[in-house]
GUSEKE-974573 format. One record per residue: x, y, z of N, C-alpha, C in turn; residue in one letter. Coordinates in pm, whole numbers, padded with zeros to 5 digits, always signed. Example, Ala and Ser with C-alpha at 12.3 -4.5 7.8 and 13.67 -1.06 7.14 Angstrom:
BEGIN
+01319-00569+00780+01230-00450+00780+01320-00330+00780A +01285-00225+00708+01367-00106+00714+01290+00003+00787S 
This chain:
BEGIN
+00095-00109-00015+00004+00010+00012+00093+00128+00015M +00191+00141+00080+00271+00250+00086+00346+00253-00057L +00404+00157-00108+00487+00174-00232+00382+00205-00337V +00250+00161-00324+00162+00220-00439+00130+00377-00414F +00106+00402-00288+00080+00558-00292+00197+00648-00306T +00329+00609-00283+00418+00690-00315+00461+00690-00452L +00419+00556-00547+00435+00538-00676+00318+00649-00761R +00214+00644-00688+00116+00767-00738+00165+00902-00712R +00206+00909-00604+00249+01067-00581+00355+01105-00670L +00445+01000-00709+00539+01071-00803+00474+01088-00939L +00362+01015-00967+00307+01027-01101+00234+01182-01104V +00199+01181-00969+00096+01315-00970+00171+01444-00986A +00313+01454-00947+00386+01557-00958+00402+01615-01095I +00449+01528-01200+00444+01598-01337+00308+01621-01406P +00205+01562-01344+00067+01579-01378+00031+01707-01360T +00047+01730-01201+00010+01870-01167+00097+01997-01228L +00236+01967-01265+00289+02062-01334+00243+02102-01471L +00205+01989-01537+00147+02006-01676+00000+02076-01658V -00053+02048-01563-00199+02128-01540-00182+02250-01481I -00100+02286-01423-00047+02427-01393-00005+02508-01496S +00077+02473-01587+00115+02522-01709+00025+02565-01804L -00075+02445-01810-00218+02487-01909-00303+02570-01842V -00336+02582-01711-00421+02662-01640-00343+02820-01669I -00227+02824-01623-00166+02965-01633-00167+03016-01746F -00139+02923-01870-00150+03008-02006-00280+03028-02079L -00384+02935-02049-00503+02970-02068-00565+03082-02005L -00542+03100-01884-00592+03235-01825-00501+03352-01863V -00389+03330-01864-00293+03453-01931-00340+03511-02054D -00334+03400-02148-00374+03447-02282-00526+03464-02319F -00612+03454-02216-00761+03506-02237-00766+03646-02261A -00827+03691-02347-00877+03828-02378-00899+03900-02245P -00874+04028-02227-00902+04107-02114-00789+04139-02026G -00779+04246-01964-00677+04285-01845-00711+04385-01772S -00674+04391-01634-00708+04502-01563-00643+04626-01593P -00541+04621-01690-00472+04746-01754-00567+04813-01863M -00666+04705-01906-00761+04759-02032-00841+04867-01975S -00873+04889-01853-00958+04960-01782-00903+05091-01751E -00797+05117-01758-00723+05233-01748-00765+05332-01844I -00806+05460-01795-00838+05559-01896-00727+05593-01977P -00757+05644-02108-00649+05672-02212-00586+05788-02185L -00636+05881-02087-00573+05997-02052-00457+05992-01965T -00427+05851-01912-00332+05811-01825-00198+05824-01887V -00097+05881-01863+00037+05893-01945+00091+05771-01945P +00172+05742-02067+00229+05623-02110+00318+05567-02000P +00405+05663-01945+00498+05635-01843+00422+05571-01706D +00321+05656-01685+00237+05609-01552+00160+05470-01577V +00146+05441-01693+00076+05319-01727+00166+05216-01711R +00282+05232-01755+00375+05147-01755+00438+05084-01605Q +00424+05201-01526+00467+05186-01378+00370+05083-01345K +00226+05114-01359+00117+05051-01303+00125+04908-01328M +00174+04884-01469+00177+04720-01517+00293+04660-01458I +00415+04741-01408+00509+04674-01366+00491+04664-01208A +00413+04735-01134+00376+04729-01004+00287+04603-00991A +00205+04554-01083+00142+04448-01079+00235+04288-01115L +00345+04340-01186+00432+04218-01189+00365+04175-01341G +00306+04244-01421+00269+04186-01555+00351+04217-01683A +00464+04294-01642+00576+04343-01734+00657+04226-01770D +00668+04126-01692+00775+04004-01730+00711+03910-01824Q +00795+03834-01896+00781+03745-01973+00669+03643-01916P +00592+03558-02018+00488+03502-01959+00577+03366-01888V +00645+03307-01931+00737+03200-01853+00790+03236-01742L +00851+03358-01717+00925+03413-01615+00806+03427-01500V +00681+03472-01547+00564+03499-01444+00529+03362-01407R +00528+03250-01494+00480+03111-01454+00575+03077-01339Y +00694+03079-01382+00799+03004-01277+00783+03095-01141V +00772+03221-01147+00773+03292-01011+00635+03259-00948L +00512+03228-01026+00401+03197-00963+00400+03053-00900W +00459+02983-00968+00479+02822-00923+00548+02816-00799L +00677+02883-00813+00740+02896-00672+00664+02959-00540R +00602+03082-00571+00493+03118-00466+00426+03008-00435Q +00345+02957-00501+00240+02848-00494+00290+02744-00392F +00404+02695-00435+00456+02554-00361+00553+02591-00260F +00612+02722-00252+00712+02734-00134+00679+02875-00062W +00658+02973-00107+00640+03102-00034+00499+03089+00043V +00395+03029-00018+00249+03046+00061+00271+02928+00184E +00299+02800+00139+00313+02707+00245+00427+02759+00347P +00531+02830+00331+00618+02876+00427+00555+02973+00527A +00494+03066+00452+00415+03169+00515+00321+03125+00610T +00236+03006+00568+00166+02955+00672+00223+02900+00778L +00329+02833+00741+00410+02763+00854+00451+02878+00944F +00506+02979+00900+00560+03106+00988+00445+03135+01075D +00336+03140+01049+00208+03191+01103+00172+03109+01210G +00186+02976+01194+00142+02881+01316+00267+02845+01415I +00383+02858+01361+00502+02806+01441+00583+02942+01486F +00569+03054+01418+00648+03168+01445+00796+03164+01395G +00792+03094+01292+00918+03085+01214+00952+03212+01125T +01042+03201+01062+01096+03300+00941+01139+03244+00806H +01052+03114+00778+01084+03066+00634+01076+03133+00511L +00963+03211+00507+00925+03296+00395+00981+03418+00410A +01029+03474+00518+01118+03594+00485+01026+03700+00449G +01086+03807+00364+00988+03891+00319+00963+03856+00150N +00970+03731+00129+00948+03717-00038+00808+03741-00059E +00787+03788-00201+00671+03823-00256+00552+03705-00256Q +00418+03728-00206+00340+03645-00196+00249+03670-00328R +00153+03559-00372+00079+03569-00469-00042+03689-00441I -00032+03795-00505-00113+03900-00494-00233+03908-00583L -00359+03948-00529-00466+03969-00627-00443+04084-00692S -00473+04116-00803-00446+04234-00884-00585+04348-00849W -00684+04284-00802-00801+04346-00777-00785+04403-00647Q -00753+04347-00529-00740+04405-00411-00600+04419-00358S -00505+04396-00414-00349+04394-00382-00338+04327-00244R -00426+04229-00218-00420+04154-00099-00370+03998-00131S -00303+03946-00024-00274+03801-00086-00382+03721-00123P -00355+03632-00209-00472+03549-00273-00517+03452-00159V -00418+03377-00099-00445+03302-00006-00522+03347+00105F -00515+03462+00137-00556+03546+00257-00715+03553+00217S -00725+03601+00105-00866+03613+00061-00943+03469+00078I -00869+03364+00008-00940+03240+00010-00969+03193+00160I -00876+03209+00257-00895+03202+00395-01003+03246+00453G -01033+03381+00387-01156+03460+00452-01265+03390+00411Q -01280+03344+00271-01400+03301+00233-01437+03156+00252R -01327+03074+00259-01330+02941+00276-01428+02891+00393M -01435+02957+00524-01546+02910+00631-01679+02911+00563P -01727+03009+00487-01852+03013+00414-01885+02908+00336Q -01796+02889+00259-01820+02772+00138-01819+02651+00213T -01711+02604+00310-01733+02501+00385-01858+02474+00459L -01897+02572+00520-02028+02558+00610-02137+02511+00510T -02157+02608+00411-02268+02581+00321-02271+02443+00229V -02165+02464+00139-02151+02362+00048-02123+02219+00117I -02037+02234+00203-01983+02093+00298-02105+02048+00352G -02196+02119+00418-02309+02066+00466-02430+02014+00373T -02427+02092+00248-02511+02013+00140-02453+01892+00078A -02322+01878+00064-02273+01776+00028-02298+01626+00121Y -02292+01683+00250-02301+01570+00341-02452+01530+00354L -02529+01626+00353-02675+01593+00364-02688+01514+00215V -02664+01557+00115-02672+01468-00014-02629+01339+00003G -02514+01323+00063-02457+01167+00088-02566+01102+00175I -02606+01159+00288-02684+01094+00386-02834+01036+00340L -02882+01139+00229-02998+01109+00168-02984+01004+00056I -02876+01007+00008-02876+00945-00122-02840+00800-00100A -02737+00776+00001-02713+00618+00036-02839+00537+00078L -02920+00572+00182-03039+00501+00214-03119+00490+00093P -03149+00582+00003-03246+00569-00112-03185+00468-00196I -03060+00472-00262-03018+00403-00320-02984+00245-00295G -02985+00224-00141-02970+00091-00107-03107+00031-00097I -03214+00092-00044-03359+00039-00035-03420+00042-00172Y -03382+00124-00272-03427+00126-00404-03401-00015-00465S -03263-00056-00447-03225-00165-00515-03266-00283-00458A -03283-00292-00311-03339-00405-00240-03490-00410-00278Y -03573-00321-00309-03695-00307-00339-03717-00270-00483R -03659-00340-00582-03671-00299-00711-03807-00287-00744Q -03828-00175-00822-03982-00164-00892-04082-00143-00824Y -04065-00121-00671-04169-00100-00585-04192+00053-00597S -04315+00085-00496-04364+00230-00504-04219+00313-00460W -04153+00259-00381-04043+00341-00305-03895+00362-00418F -03881+00261-00493-03809+00262-00613-03848+00383-00714D -03976+00362-00730-04038+00449-00836-04036+00594-00789Q -04047+00611-00660-04025+00766-00589-03885+00816-00595L -03810+00713-00585-03654+00738-00556-03617+00765-00709G -03669+00696-00803-03615+00726-00967-03680+00872-00998T -03811+00899-00959-03862+01029-00983-03772+01149-00910L -03721+01127-00787-03640+01208-00714-03514+01251-00795F -03469+01120-00819-03337+01133-00919-03346+01225-01047A -03457+01190-01114-03483+01262-01232-03493+01400-01212M -03552+01431-01115-03588+01589-01074-03453+01646-01071I -03358+01566-00974-03229+01649-00932-03147+01634-01041G -03160+01542-01157-03075+01538-01276-03107+01668-01347F -03220+01676-01368-03288+01756-01483-03286+01896-01465S -03313+01934-01315-03345+02068-01299-03213+02124-01247V -03186+02257-01325-03064+02301-01280-03071+02380-01160P -02943+02403-01086-02964+02459-00961-03006+02625-00950T -02949+02688-01066-03039+02836-01070-03183+02834-01074F -03258+02720-01144-03392+02703-01142-03445+02667-00983F -03391+02529-00950-03448+02493-00820-03402+02605-00723S -03304+02664-00706-03257+02767-00611-03376+02874-00611G -03396+02937-00737-03504+03050-00754-03644+02993-00708T -03653+02881-00728-03807+02818-00709-03800+02814-00559L -03722+02766-00493-03691+02751-00318-03739+02908-00261F -03640+03010-00347-03665+03122-00270-03820+03188-00304I -03876+03160-00411-04016+03204-00426-04109+03138-00335I -04097+02999-00311-04176+02926-00226-04160+02961-00068V -04041+02918-00027-04008+02924+00113-03981+03070+00158F -03925+03159+00066-03888+03284+00141-03990+03388+00105A -04062+03386-00023-04153+03500-00053-04277+03465+00001V -04343+03325-00036-04474+03305-00025-04497+03236+00140W -04399+03153+00191-04425+03139+00320-04353+03201+00415F -04229+03265+00375-04163+03366+00475-04082+03277+00559G -04054+03153+00552-03992+03057+00646-03830+03089+00659W -03775+03129+00540-03628+03161+00556-03596+03275+00484F -03460+03338+00495-03445+03466+00455-03386+03448+00291P -03424+03540+00235-03378+03551+00086-03224+03558+00046T -03140+03605+00147-03010+03628+00124-02907+03560+00255K -02825+03534+00239-02716+03461+00322-02643+03582+00390Y -02650+03594+00531-02577+03697+00594-02461+03643+00624D -02357+03703+00547-02227+03656+00593-02160+03701+00730T -02223+03808+00755-02154+03885+00903-02208+03796+01002T -02298+03734+01024-02359+03643+01142-02257+03554+01196L -02249+03590+01317-02157+03487+01413-02241+03408+01508H -02220+03298+01516-02275+03203+01617-02247+03216+01745V -02310+03255+01829-02250+03279+01979-02369+03239+02070T -02484+03220+02033-02574+03165+02123-02691+03076+02027D -02790+03027+02108-02880+02947+02051-02977+03021+01935W -03011+03142+01972-03077+03205+01871-02991+03242+01749A -02889+03263+01754-02793+03274+01636-02768+03149+01569S -02768+03029+01635-02748+02916+01564-02874+02891+01492F -02992+02908+01544-03101+02887+01459-03116+02972+01345L -03071+03081+01351-03075+03175+01243-02960+03151+01119K -02862+03076+01200-02753+03032+01089-02831+02910+01006Q -02904+02833+01100-02973+02707+01029-03074+02767+00915L -03144+02864+00966-03237+02901+00873-03183+02958+00748K -03064+03036+00734-03015+03107+00619-02952+02984+00529Q -02904+02901+00611-02838+02758+00528-02964+02692+00461M -03065+02685+00514-03143+02567+00459-03175+02574+00329A -03211+02708+00246-03239+02708+00093-03100+02666+00013M -02998+02721+00043-02868+02677-00040-02856+02529-00043P -02854+02477+00106-02822+02327+00143-02936+02254+00059V -03059+02298+00065-03158+02217-00011-03126+02202-00156M -03100+02319-00243-03055+02328-00354-02946+02246-00399T -02844+02237-00337-02714+02163-00357-02736+02027-00345L -02800+01988-00184-02837+01856-00160-02906+01760-00247G -02989+01823-00324-03079+01788-00435-03021+01721-00529L -02913+01808-00590-02835+01763-00716-02745+01665-00659A -02669+01678-00545-02588+01587-00508-02646+01459-00475N -02755+01430-00408-02819+01333-00375-02893+01232-00499A -02912+01314-00598-02958+01250-00743-02864+01170-00782A -02741+01221-00787-02626+01172-00866-02576+01033-00800T -02557+01049-00644-02483+00928-00574-02609+00827-00543I -02737+00871-00535-02836+00770-00518-02829+00687-00632S -02826+00733-00756-02847+00637-00888-02713+00559-00890R -02601+00598-00851-02478+00502-00858-02481+00423-00760Y -02543+00440-00641-02573+00354-00553-02656+00234-00550M -02772+00281-00626-02892+00173-00669-02834+00081-00764R -02737+00138-00885-02685+00061-00993-02591-00038-00929S -02519+00002-00849-02407-00082-00799-02462-00187-00714S -02577-00155-00625-02614-00267-00543-02696-00361-00630M -02772-00317-00730-02841-00435-00828-02735-00507-00896L -02632-00469-00912-02512-00560-00978-02457-00645-00913E -02464-00620-00777-02396-00722-00684-02500-00808-00611N -02628-00765-00627-02758-00851-00571-02766-00994-00624M -02713-00994-00769-02739-01117-00824-02621-01199-00848G -02509-01157-00772-02365-01218-00778-02391-01370-00704Q -02289-01442-00742-02287-01582-00640-02288-01573-00504D -02189-01493-00484-02151-01494-00328-02283-01442-00243Y -02376-01365-00313-02494-01355-00208-02571-01447-00210V -02613-01540-00330-02669-01674-00310-02625-01754-00205R -02460-01749-00208-02415-01838-00118-02426-01812+00030T -02416-01657+00041-02448-01618+00181-02582-01641+00231A -02688-01658+00140-02817-01675+00176-02838-01829+00206R -02778-01911+00120-02776-02053+00133-02725-02111+00274A -02614-02029+00335-02576-02044+00448-02662-02018+00573K -02753-01960+00542-02862-01921+00646-02846-01772+00706G -02755-01697+00628-02723-01555+00705-02859-01481+00678M -02888-01388+00758-03000-01297+00771-03004-01236+00652T -03126-01173+00596-03108-01068+00489-03039-00932+00540E -03059-00892+00651-02992-00775+00689-02827-00783+00681R -02795-00899+00720-02631-00937+00710-02593-00924+00575T -02671-00999+00469-02637-01034+00340-02626-00903+00286V -02724-00793+00302-02742-00673+00244-02628-00577+00268V -02642-00548+00414-02564-00448+00465-02428-00491+00493L -02389-00627+00511-02225-00646+00539-02169-00697+00397K -02231-00768+00313-02160-00840+00213-02195-00751+00077H -02324-00730+00045-02355-00651-00093-02309-00502-00070V -02333-00434+00037-02315-00307+00052-02169-00269+00045L -02067-00360+00125-01933-00309+00091-01888-00320-00024R -01941-00421-00120-01870-00457-00248-01939-00312-00348N -02077-00301-00305-02135-00202-00412-02076-00061-00376S -02014-00034-00274-01961+00099-00226-01827+00124-00305L -01772+00037-00377-01644+00054-00427-01657+00164-00540I -01758+00159-00629-01768+00249-00753-01829+00395-00673P -01916+00374-00594-01971+00498-00531-01869+00599-00450V -01750+00513-00392-01658+00589-00321-01577+00705-00417V -01560+00644-00550-01525+00742-00658-01614+00865-00664T -01729+00822-00692-01814+00947-00723-01811+01060-00605V -01799+00983-00466-01803+01078-00350-01669+01138-00352I -01561+01071-00354-01432+01125-00343-01412+01231-00456A -01452+01225-00573-01419+01311-00674-01516+01429-00654L -01601+01419-00599-01699+01521-00557-01660+01629-00443G -01592+01581-00364-01536+01666-00256-01460+01784-00302I -01378+01786-00401-01321+01908-00439-01420+02014-00489P -01551+01992-00506-01638+02076-00530-01689+02152-00396S -01648+02088-00291-01686+02181-00171-01599+02276-00150I -01462+02240-00176-01384+02355-00161-01385+02452-00271F -01427+02397-00396-01429+02510-00520-01533+02586-00511G -01650+02538-00432-01766+02631-00405-01857+02607-00506G -01969+02650-00500-02088+02634-00574-02112+02790-00672A -02051+02808-00776-02058+02944-00823-02211+03021-00842I -02293+02927-00912-02445+02960-00929-02505+02974-00795I -02502+02887-00719-02574+02875-00578-02524+02991-00507T -02396+03004-00464-02347+03103-00397-02382+03251-00427E -02380+03259-00571-02416+03410-00609-02577+03429-00604N -02647+03323-00633-02787+03330-00617-02831+03356-00474L -02763+03293-00362-02815+03321-00240-02736+03425-00141F -02625+03484-00219-02542+03557-00160-02446+03529-00057G -02397+03402-00086-02307+03346+00044-02164+03379-00034V -02102+03432+00053-01975+03523+00014-01865+03415+00027N -01851+03307-00074-01768+03201-00061-01647+03206-00205G -01611+03101-00204-01505+03083-00285-01550+03110-00442I -01686+03041-00459-01742+03056-00606-01768+03199-00623G -01837+03280-00523-01832+03420-00558-01707+03494-00559A -01608+03441-00515-01460+03512-00517-01423+03504-00655A -01440+03369-00734-01421+03328-00854-01468+03425-00952L -01599+03433-00950-01680+03509-01038-01641+03659-01032I -01614+03706-00913-01562+03848-00895-01436+03872-00975G -01346+03772-00948-01205+03770-00999-01216+03770-01162A -01301+03695-01196-01325+03705-01360-01367+03817-01408I -01468+03871-01341-01534+04002-01422-01427+04127-01366H -01310+04100-01283-01230+04204-01290-01102+04175-01365A -01084+04053-01410-00974+04012-01485-00849+04030-01396N -00890+03951-01259-00798+03936-01186-00720+03791-01197D -00622+03790-01289-00545+03659-01349-00502+03570-01217L -00412+03647-01124-00362+03546-01024-00477+03479-00953P -00577+03557-00889-00680+03492-00806-00740+03383-00896M -00766+03405-01036-00840+03292-01105-00737+03178-01133V -00611+03202-01161-00523+03092-01187-00482+03002-01055Q -00489+03091-00932-00471+03018-00825-00596+02936-00766T -00704+02989-00789-00837+02907-00752-00844+02785-00851L -00806+02814-00985-00814+02682-01078-00723+02584-01038A -00614+02625-01001-00496+02524-00974-00536+02452-00845F -00576+02521-00742-00640+02457-00602-00726+02345-00643I -00811+02361-00712-00934+02283-00768-00866+02166-00819F -00757+02180-00943-00682+02065-00996-00618+01983-00881A -00562+02038-00796-00472+01971-00694-00581+01883-00593V -00682+01949-00587-00796+01858-00495-00842+01763-00553L -00858+01765-00694-00915+01642-00758-00819+01547-00780I -00699+01579-00792-00585+01474-00807-00556+01405-00666V -00571+01484-00557-00536+01425-00422-00650+01344-00389T -00790+01365-00422-00909+01282-00384-00916+01150-00452F -00873+01169-00582-00855+01054-00674-00767+00973-00625N -00667+01013-00589-00550+00894-00498-00618+00845-00393L -00695+00934-00308-00764+00865-00167-00852+00764-00215I -00942+00791-00309-01024+00676-00362-00961+00564-00405A -00842+00574-00464-00792+00430-00497-00739+00369-00411D -00684+00442-00290-00620+00372-00169-00756+00311-00089V -00871+00385-00098-00981+00321-00009-01031+00201-00088L -00997+00165-00211-01028+00055-00285-00999-00075-00192Y -00864-00064-00155-00795-00180-00089-00864-00224+00025G -00923-00109+00104-01003-00136+00239-01121-00192+00217F -01190-00155+00118-01311-00175+00070-01334-00329+00012L -01250-00388-00082-01244-00477-00138-01118-00565-00112D -01101-00658-00042-01003-00752+00003-00927-00814-00128P -01017-00818-00232-00949-00894-00342-00851-00787-00399R -00847-00673-00391-00754-00578-00436-00617-00579-00382I -00514-00587-00437-00400-00588-00371-00294-00489-00455R -00195-00387-00366-00139-00324-00433+00003-00374-00406Y +00073-00412-00545+00205-00467-00550+00318-00352-00533D 
């Protein structure tokens, strides 16, 4: 297992380097620049100084190498210095946002709690809803429960989040007045009343994203369960006199979780990446909203960094899913 993990990590390094180069070049060569918004009345020498202040006057490959060094060394060293009081980073330049002139990772750190609270809760709720629905739908195939589960999944698949979110706002916020229309990012949970207020403002974005996540995972869970229910080892377990509960929850479920783990693991990076449409719809001041703001302002360092962080998370959780296979299926051996 250790050798397999190390081998995958070594493969991941050149993969991430290629991804980082592609992301950097695509974003850098995209049309638009913050300098294009400078009025034409600004003298050329002043304009040049403004471009140099942003570090945009260097060749693209030079800027790529500097950005890569800042991402993998300066920013982790700065975080280490903040925790342990060391001076590894020194006074080296961090990745700065062109829009706010603040360190990009500081902005991400400010936005991340909102994203993890809302998007993370929605993903967890989606998993907790999807797994029982998928398991019982497969066990009671073609029953009324299975038909309702299929209808639920089809609605979650077909209805986009901007429509379902708007529908929730109209019904639960405007008509019934149960929940607020916008998320209050300044709210701090200090007592029971503020905790209830936090739950209320989280309800609609969590429902919007939880519906979409549960629809996907429940279908994978049902399909995988049905595939394993007809295997020989299931008939053998029943022939040995095992209870139906033991057969389904111990033997069938464990093998059925293998493909589902991949879906769940690869969906976790979306928690950190934020939900762009949902966050903007409900006013959640998270990573998705930061990415939209950076795109509108042509804030290239912010866009490049957020896109690459998302790529790193995908590669990381893909590796985690591969390692989990060995624990879920004893037939898998990593040589």
